[in-house]
N, C-alpha and C positions, 0 to 999 in steps of 0.2 A: 548226530545230535541235532543237526539243522532241521531234520524232519520233526523232531519232538518240539523244537522251539516254535515251529509254525502251528502245530496243533494246540499248543498252550494257549495261543491267542484265540483260536476258533471254537473251543469247546469248554463249557463250564465244568466238565468232568475230567479235564486235563489241565494241571496247574503246577506251580512251583510253591514250595514251602521253605522259608528261611528259618533255621533252628539255631538258637544261641546255645553253644556248648563248648566246654573246655576240653572234652575228651572224645567227642564223636559218638558217645553212647548214651549220655544223659543230657536232658535239658536242665542245666544246672548253673546258669548265670543270668544276671539282670541284663535286659536289653542294652541299656546305656553303658554298661561296664564291659560288654563283650567285645573282643577284638577279632573274633572269628565266628562266622556263621556257616553252617552246613546247609547247602541248598539241595533240596530233593525235588525231583520231578515225580509227580503223582498222577497216575491214571486210575480213576475210580474203578475201572473194570479189570485192570491187570496188576496193580500194585504200585510200588515206588522204588526209585533208584537214587542214590547219591550222585549228583552230577557236578558238584563244585564245592570247594572249600573257599569261602570268600573272606578275605582279610579286610577289616574295617578299623577306623580309628574310633575308640570309645568316646562317647559324647558326655558321659556323666563325670563331673568333676566335684568330688566331695558332696554328692547329693544334689548338685545343681547343674544346669546346662545353659548354654547360649542358644537362643531360639534358632539363629541362622545355622549353627552347627547341627542342631537336631534336624532341620529341614534338609541339609546336605546328607545327613546320615540316612534319612528315609529314602532319598533319591536312589541310593544304592540298592534298594529292594523293589524298584518299579516293575521288575519282571516277575515279582512274586505276588501271589494272591493272599498268602498268609505269612505272618511272622510269629514265631513261637519263642518264648523265653520263660525263665522261671519267675521273673517279675518284669513288669512293664510300667514305668511311671506315667503320671498324667500327661506330661508334655509329649512323651513318645506316643502314647495312645492317641492324643489329639492329632499329632503330625501324621501318623500312619493312617488314621481314619480319614483325614482330609485328603490323603493321597489315594484313597480307595483300597487300602490294604487292611485286611482283617488281622488284628493282633489277638493273641491268646496267651494267657499265663498257664502253662502246663508243665510244672516241674515233674521230673521222673524220667523214665526211659524214653528215648527218641521213638522207638517202635510204638509205645503206648500213645505218645503225643500225636504221631502221624495217624494212628487209628482213630483218635478222637477228632482230629481235623477231618479225616475222611468221612466219619459219621456225620459231623456237622455239615459238611459240604453236600452230602447226599440229602439230608433233611432240607437244606436251603434249596436244592434243586427241585424237590417235591413242591415246595411252596411257590417257586417261580413258575413251575408248570401249571399250578392251579390258577395263578394270577393271569396267565396268558390265555386261559380258556374263556 
Protein backbone atom coordinates (compact mmCIF):
# COMPACT_ATOMS: atom_id res chain seq x y z
CA UNK A 1 0.00 0.00 0.00
CA UNK A 2 2.88 2.39 0.63
CA UNK A 3 3.71 2.41 -3.09
CA UNK A 4 0.16 3.43 -3.95
CA UNK A 5 0.23 6.25 -1.41
CA UNK A 6 3.35 7.68 -3.07
CA UNK A 7 1.82 7.62 -6.54
CA UNK A 8 -1.39 9.27 -5.32
CA UNK A 9 0.60 12.44 -4.67
CA UNK A 10 2.55 12.40 -7.91
CA UNK A 11 -0.05 11.72 -10.57
CA UNK A 12 -3.38 13.39 -11.40
CA UNK A 13 -4.61 10.03 -12.73
CA UNK A 14 -4.10 8.25 -9.37
CA UNK A 15 -6.12 9.45 -6.40
CA UNK A 16 -8.40 8.55 -3.50
CA UNK A 17 -12.17 8.88 -3.33
CA UNK A 18 -14.08 8.94 -0.02
CA UNK A 19 -17.61 7.55 -0.37
CA UNK A 20 -20.36 8.01 2.24
CA UNK A 21 -22.23 4.72 2.52
CA UNK A 22 -24.11 2.69 5.12
CA UNK A 23 -23.63 -0.63 3.34
CA UNK A 24 -20.51 -0.42 1.14
CA UNK A 25 -22.60 -0.87 -2.00
CA UNK A 26 -24.59 2.35 -2.37
CA UNK A 27 -23.91 6.05 -1.97
CA UNK A 28 -26.88 6.45 0.32
CA UNK A 29 -26.18 8.93 3.12
CA UNK A 30 -25.68 12.67 3.61
CA UNK A 31 -22.07 13.77 4.15
CA UNK A 32 -22.76 15.31 7.56
CA UNK A 33 -24.75 12.32 8.83
CA UNK A 34 -22.33 9.59 7.78
CA UNK A 35 -20.22 7.85 10.39
CA UNK A 36 -18.42 5.68 7.85
CA UNK A 37 -16.66 6.45 4.57
CA UNK A 38 -15.29 3.87 2.18
CA UNK A 39 -11.95 5.03 0.79
CA UNK A 40 -11.09 3.88 -2.73
CA UNK A 41 -7.76 4.16 -4.49
CA UNK A 42 -8.44 4.95 -8.16
CA UNK A 43 -5.96 4.58 -10.99
CA UNK A 44 -7.52 5.99 -14.16
CA UNK A 45 -5.64 3.40 -16.23
CA UNK A 46 -6.24 0.21 -14.22
CA UNK A 47 -9.37 0.63 -12.07
CA UNK A 48 -10.10 1.02 -8.38
CA UNK A 49 -9.78 -0.82 -5.08
CA UNK A 50 -11.27 -0.38 -1.63
CA UNK A 51 -8.34 0.46 0.64
CA UNK A 52 -9.98 1.53 3.88
CA UNK A 53 -13.19 1.90 5.86
CA UNK A 54 -12.82 5.18 7.73
CA UNK A 55 -14.96 5.85 10.81
CA UNK A 56 -15.79 9.49 11.46
CA UNK A 57 -17.97 11.46 13.84
CA UNK A 58 -21.05 12.83 12.04
CA UNK A 59 -21.06 16.64 12.05
CA UNK A 60 -24.70 17.28 11.22
CA UNK A 61 -26.84 17.91 14.30
CA UNK A 62 -30.53 18.26 13.37
CA UNK A 63 -29.71 20.09 10.15
CA UNK A 64 -27.05 22.39 11.55
CA UNK A 65 -23.35 22.11 12.35
CA UNK A 66 -20.57 23.87 14.19
CA UNK A 67 -18.07 25.41 11.77
CA UNK A 68 -15.03 24.15 13.70
CA UNK A 69 -16.47 20.61 13.73
CA UNK A 70 -16.97 20.80 9.96
CA UNK A 71 -13.38 21.91 9.45
CA UNK A 72 -12.14 19.01 11.60
CA UNK A 73 -14.34 16.62 9.62
CA UNK A 74 -12.87 17.80 6.33
CA UNK A 75 -9.31 17.31 7.63
CA UNK A 76 -10.04 13.58 7.84
CA UNK A 77 -10.16 13.53 4.02
CA UNK A 78 -7.01 15.52 3.25
CA UNK A 79 -5.59 12.44 1.47
CA UNK A 80 -8.62 12.28 -0.87
CA UNK A 81 -9.12 14.18 -4.09
CA UNK A 82 -12.89 13.56 -4.11
CA UNK A 83 -15.64 13.09 -1.52
CA UNK A 84 -18.89 11.53 -2.70
CA UNK A 85 -22.20 11.44 -0.78
CA UNK A 86 -25.90 11.31 -1.56
CA UNK A 87 -26.23 14.90 -0.32
CA UNK A 88 -23.67 17.53 0.68
CA UNK A 89 -24.79 20.66 2.48
CA UNK A 90 -23.54 24.16 1.75
CA UNK A 91 -21.26 24.25 4.81
CA UNK A 92 -19.57 20.97 3.90
CA UNK A 93 -19.30 22.00 0.26
CA UNK A 94 -17.54 25.23 1.24
CA UNK A 95 -15.20 23.51 3.73
CA UNK A 96 -14.27 20.74 1.27
CA UNK A 97 -13.72 23.17 -1.60
CA UNK A 98 -11.58 25.43 0.60
CA UNK A 99 -9.42 22.40 1.37
CA UNK A 100 -8.98 21.57 -2.32
CA UNK A 101 -11.28 18.54 -2.19
CA UNK A 102 -13.89 18.11 -4.93
CA UNK A 103 -17.28 17.07 -3.56
CA UNK A 104 -19.97 15.35 -5.57
CA UNK A 105 -23.57 14.37 -4.87
CA UNK A 106 -23.91 11.01 -6.62
CA UNK A 107 -26.62 8.85 -5.01
CA UNK A 108 -26.82 5.31 -6.36
CA UNK A 109 -24.34 2.47 -6.58
CA UNK A 110 -20.73 3.03 -5.56
CA UNK A 111 -19.60 1.50 -8.87
CA UNK A 112 -21.63 4.06 -10.83
CA UNK A 113 -20.39 6.90 -8.63
CA UNK A 114 -16.74 5.98 -9.09
CA UNK A 115 -17.29 5.67 -12.85
CA UNK A 116 -18.70 9.22 -12.87
CA UNK A 117 -15.75 10.49 -10.80
CA UNK A 118 -13.37 8.71 -13.20
CA UNK A 119 -15.04 10.34 -16.24
CA UNK A 120 -14.94 13.75 -14.56
CA UNK A 121 -11.28 13.35 -13.64
CA UNK A 122 -10.39 12.34 -17.20
CA UNK A 123 -12.14 15.39 -18.63
CA UNK A 124 -10.43 17.66 -16.10
CA UNK A 125 -7.11 16.12 -17.15
CA UNK A 126 -7.81 16.99 -20.77
CA UNK A 127 -8.45 20.62 -19.84
CA UNK A 128 -5.34 20.87 -17.70
CA UNK A 129 -3.29 19.47 -20.59
CA UNK A 130 -4.70 22.14 -22.92
CA UNK A 131 -3.91 24.91 -20.44
CA UNK A 132 -0.28 23.81 -20.09
CA UNK A 133 0.34 23.96 -23.86
